[in-house]
N, C-alpha and C positions, 0 to 999 in steps of 0.2 A: 586439303588445300584446294581452293577453287581458282581456276585460271580462266580469265575472260579475255577474249581477243576483241579489241575495238578497232573498227575500220572507219576512219574519217574520209568520207567519200565525196567526190565532186567529179561529175562527168566520167563515171567508171563503168558505164553500161557494157562496154566491150571487154572489160578485163576482170570484173569482180568475180565471175564464175570461175575463171582459171585460177585466180588467187585463192578462192575458197577451196577448190578441189585439191589444191596442192598442200593444204595444211594437214599434217599427219593425224590420222584418226586417233583419238584417245589423248591428244595433247592439249585439249581445252575442254571446258565445261559449257561455254557459251560463246557465240560470235554476235556482236552487236554492231550494227551499221548506222552511222549518223550521216545523213545526206545533207549537204550544204546548199540546198536549193538548186540542184542540178537541172539543167534544161533538157537533159536526155532521159532515158528510161532506166536510170540507175536504181531507183526505188522499186520499179516493177520487177527488174531482174533479181534484185536482192530478195524480195518477197517470194518470188518464184523458186528460189533456192531454199526457202523455209527459214530465212534469217529474220531476226528481229530488227526492225527498222524504225528510226525516228527521223523526221525531215524538218529542217529549218525552213520556215516559210520565206525567209529572206537570207541571202548569203551573209554569214557572219565572219568569214575569213578562216584561214587555216588554224590559227590559234583558238579562235572561238569555237570551231568544230571540235578541237581536242578537249576543250573544257567540258562540252556536253558529253563527249565520249567517257571521260574519267568520272564525271558526276554519275552517269548512268551505270557504269561498271561497278563503282563503289556501292551504289544503292542496291545492286544485285548481289552484294556480298563477296565480291572478288577479293582474293588474297594476293593474286598477281594479275596485273593488267598489261596486256601486250598491245602495243600500237603497231598495226600492220596496214600499210597503204593498200587499197584495193586496185591499184593501177598496174600490178604485176611487175613493178620495177625492182622490188626486193624479193627475198627468197622465203616463201611461206614454209617450206619444208625445214627451215632452220628454227622454227618456233620452239621446239623442245630444247635445243641448245641455248636459246636465249633465256628460257625460263629456268633451266637447271641451276645456275649459280644463285638465284633468288631462293628457290626451294631448298637448296642445300645450306642456306644461311650465310653464304659468302658475300653476297652483294645486295644492295638496295635498289640498284638501277643497272640495267645492262643495255648495250646497244650493238647493233650489227655493224661491223666495219668492213668496207669493201677494199681496204688497203692493208689490213693486218695479215701477217703470215705471207707476205709477198704478193698480195692481191693486186691485179692490174685492171682497174675499172674501165680504162679506155678499150680494152679488149672486149668488154661486155657492152660497149656502145655508149659509154658516158661521153657527152659532148666535151670538146676541148675546153670551152669557157667554164664549164662546170668543174672540170678536173683542176684547172688552174686556180679558180676561185676557192675550191675546197682545200687544196694544198696550201695556198697563201694564208687563208683565214685560220686554218688549223695550226699552222706554224706560229702565227701571232698569238693565238689563244694559249697554246702550250707554253710559250714564253711568259705570258702574263700570269698564267695560273700555276706555273711550276709543275706542269704535267707532261706526259710523253705519249699521249694517245695518237694512234695512227690516223684517226678521222674523228672530227667533231660535228659532222653535218650529215648524219644518217637519219632516215625516216623510219627505221625499224628499231623499236625499243621495247623494253619491259620494265615495269616498276613494281615494287612491293606496295602493298596497301598502305603501310605506315609511311613510306616515302611520300605518297600522294597526299596523305592526310596532313603531313608536316610542311610540305614545300610551298603552300599558299599560291598555287598555280592560277587562281582567279585574279591575282594581282598582275599577271603578265599580259602581254599584248595579244590582240586578236589576229595579229599579222604573222608572217612567216618567222619573225624573230622569236616567237614563243619557244621554239626548239632550243635556241641558243640560251634563252633565259633559264629554261629548265636545267640545262647541263651546267652552265656557269654557276648557278646557285647551288647545284648539287656538289660541285667541287669546293666552292667557298665554304659550304656548311659541313664539309668532311663526310659526306655520304660515301658509301662503298660502291665503286663503279667498276664494271668489267666490260671489256670488248669481246665480241664474239664474231668470228670470221663468217662473212657471207659473200656470195658471188654477186656480180653486177649484171643486170640485164636491162638494157633500154630498148624499147620498141617504138614504132610510130605512134601507138596509142598510149604510151606511158606519159604521165604528166611531167612537166618540166617548166619552171618559171623562166621568163625571158631575161635577157641580159640587163636591161634597166632595173628590173625587180631584183635580180641577183646582186647588183651593186648596192641598191638600197638596203637589202638584207645584210650585206657585209658591213655597211656603215652603222646600221642599227646594232649589229653584234658587237662592234667595237665600243659603241656607246654603253652597252650593257656591261661589257668588261670593266670599263672605267667606273661605272656606278657601283657595281658589285664589290670591287676592290676598295673603293672609297667608303662604302657603307658596311664593310665586313663585320665590324664589332657590333653594330646595331642589329644586323641580320642574325648574328649568332645569338644575341640576347633574346630576340624575338622567337628564335627556334627553341630556346630553353623554355620560354613561357608557353609555347604551344605543346611541347613535350609534357610539361607539368599539367596542362589542362586536359590532355588526352589520357594521362595516367600511365 
């Protein structure tokens, strides 16, 4: 089973080496970096580490970056694709724990949670507005989806190959709401999802969207919740058709 780690990079020149060095040896087959037209030396640093890099000539947005990441990873034959931000905000050493449920056949999709098992993200430097927004939107999403996840807004995830082949991620936004669309559709379509405990660590160089962007993301997430619930039957039928086409 091949595990590929995909890093959607933007202005990560100061953190990508620390992120890469913290990934446990033997827990991956390849690390792929997609740079979203960073104005700093992200590409040069990544290449200096011996990583494979592709660069968007123009910024395509966070969702657009992920689409390139997954397309590339699947073309490399990945059985499991790990999404790891190179800004050192998440915990690279937890990659094996994130991948294990998929390799064991228990999950199609896993994500790192900073809240599960009594996690206290603010102790790790999570800004108050991010904490409040995360708690609020997670509570609303859990109510709407009938789930009980501790966090639904993590940037550290792993997917099985089949999940990515079936989820039609190219239909999703190029903006930050891409993450919410992936998770909401996964729940609506009954994919198996597991949370994995990770610690929080924010630093001055860690990326973080501003308050207006966060509010826009929350509103877009609620819109996606409404549409996914409204279109549940159609989405399930389309999934059956994709499964049949893939065999």
